[in-house]
Residue, then its C-alpha position, 0 to 999 in steps of 0.5 A: m642789493p640794488r643792481t649796478r647802475e651806469l653813470a648818466q652820459e648827459v646833463t639833464g638837470p635844470l642847472k645845465g650850463v652853470r659852473i660852480l668853482d667850489m672851494t668848500s670842504v668837509v661837509f657843510g659846503a661839500y654837501a651843498t655843492q653836490m646837490l647842485g652838481d646833481l641838478g646839472a651844474d659843472v662843479i669844479k672842486v679846487e683842492f690844495p696840496g698837503g702840508r708837511r704831513g701830506g694828504g692834501g685836498d679836502i680833509m674828509r677824503w681821509a676819514g674812514h676806510g675805503q676798499p682794501g687795497g683801494p685808494k686812500d683818498l676816497g673815504p666813505i663820507f667823502m664818497t657820499i657827498n662829492r659825486n658829480k664834481r671834478s677835482v683840480l689840484l693847485d698850489l696857489r704858492e705857484a704863480k702859474a697855479a694862481q693864474a689858472l685859478r683866475e682863469l677858472i674864476k673868469t669861466s665860473d658863475v659861482f665862487a663858493a668857499s667855506v674857508r675863513y674870510e681872512g684866509l681868503t683875503r690872504l690868498g687874494l680871494d676876497y669878494e672885491a678881488v674875485k669881483a674884479i676878475k668877474p664882475e657878475i660873479i656870485y660869491i658865496h661864503g659859508a661862514g661859522y658866524g656872521a661878519a657883523g658879530p663878535y664871533a666873526g672869523e672864529p673857527a666853526y664845526d658842527d659840534l661848536i654850532q650845535s653847542a652855540s645854537g641851543l641844539a645841545d640844550l634840547l635833549p636835557r629838556v626832554d629827559g631831565d638829564p642836565t648834561p648838554r648833548l649833541l645830536p648824533t648827526l652832523v645836523a648843523d653842517k647838513v642843514s647849513g648846506h641846504f641854506m647854502a644851496q638855496a642861497i646859490l639858487a636864489a642868487l643865480f635867479h637874480c643874476q639871470r634876471t638882472g645880470e648882477g652878481q653879489f656877495v652872499e654870506v651863509p653863517m652857520l650859527e644864524c642858520i641853525t639857530s633859526f632852524g632850531l627855533a622854528e618850533h622851539f621859540y614857542g611861547h617866547v615868540y611873544d613879548p612878553p613871553t606867553g609860555p616856555l621855550a621849546y614846543p611841548r609836544v616835541a620836547n617830551p620824553q614820551r615822544k619816541p617810537f612806541a614799543t610793540k610786542d615784537g618791535y617799535i612803531g612810529l605813531l602819530p594820531y594828529t587830528d581830533q578824528q584820528w585820536d577818536q579812532f585810535f581811542a576806539v581801536a584801543g578800547w578807550a572810547d568810553t574812558f580816555g576818549k571822553d577825557p577833557r585833557f585829550s579833547d582837542y589839539s590845545e588840551r592834548v599839547k598841555h597833557i602830551r606826556e600823559l597821553y603818549g605814556l598811555v599810547e605806549e601802554v596799549t601799543r605793547t599789547r599787539t605786534t607791529d604788523e597787527w598795528l599796521d594792519m589796524l591803523k593804516p586803513l583808518q589813515i592814522p599815521v603809523v610806520k614800522m620803525n627802522r634801525l639803520d641796518d633795516l634801511q637798505s631792505d625797507p620795501h618803500l626805499e627799495a621800490v623807489g630805488l633810493f640806494e644805487r650801486y656803482e662801480h668806481p674804476e679804482a675804488g671798486a663797488y660802492l653804494g650811493m643814494r640817488p638825488p631824492v627830489n623828482y623833477a618831471r622835466t629836468p631830472a637830476n642825475v649822477r654823471r661822475h663818480p666822486p673824484r680822486l684828488g686832482e683827478h681832473t687837473d690836466e683836463i680842466l687846465a686844457e679846457l682853459g688853454l693852459e699848460e699842464d705843469q700848472a698842476a701841483r703834484 
């Protein structure tokens, strides 16, 4: 168990002084803005009261269970992707709350939203309206689909984007089961979040050099299709195609952790020399080591299923530790496979301190993962716990010189 850490008391990241008005929610946008909050941005999460069923705020607040007896608005996924933010709760049906939001826009560098654009327009928060309040604003719209296409404005969630982008077609290409399946992680949301964070940083850089704001659209389908096809366009990169879609080494049922006597290892000899060394260790130097099917990279890709099948035959003959001891000195890429349950005790992750324990004043003890990228001069840090719904409303309104009764309770 990692030791309990105190929150950092000052901003050390490179985005110190940048304010992001965050009207995103769920995972896509919330993941992006947390990354920027870790880098020092003042992220103000604007949330809205619940409808007739109550709740309110980011719907992810209510997913899962917190500590027994603790607040119900700090669900586990929300806790993981909403640190380093302040929450302000505003009912935009009220004139004073709408005025408070306009004042927030005036003080912000970035306006980030993942609400459908027609909904933003109805709220009077389309780009032209926001730009009229702050001409140099960077307006980031996280959309499901680009505005120029026929899907524009349609609802989009991770399941839908995996389905539309071809990701759901990957597992059928691997195992022969024609049933499309979703990858069991919110890959479309999280990768699109990285695209959004990159877009914000690029637009900030442009604004710093020129003083110009701009409208930036981050459409999930386009982002995830380009992400998936980075390797899987493969033979269809050329016109006419020179081969199939899907990179054969990756879309391969034998590409998996290899079984050992007592567990599994991730193993990937890659270069010609590494394969020669592996064949020697396996006792195959005079047989498969001279097989023309495996003689160079191009031939190995053509015959990758047979090759990986042979690898698993030999990995089963020794224990995980024996393989690590044999292959690591040869610089052959190998690692012990972790189950999810193993991650917190992994010796490398322990040594680098990825997991950190915090004490939330209301939710109790919780585990987080520190910002994973290391900056020598401007380190990211954790300064704020994930906020309660509307926790900082009065504080932020006071900073704007507004009355506290503009908060929605």
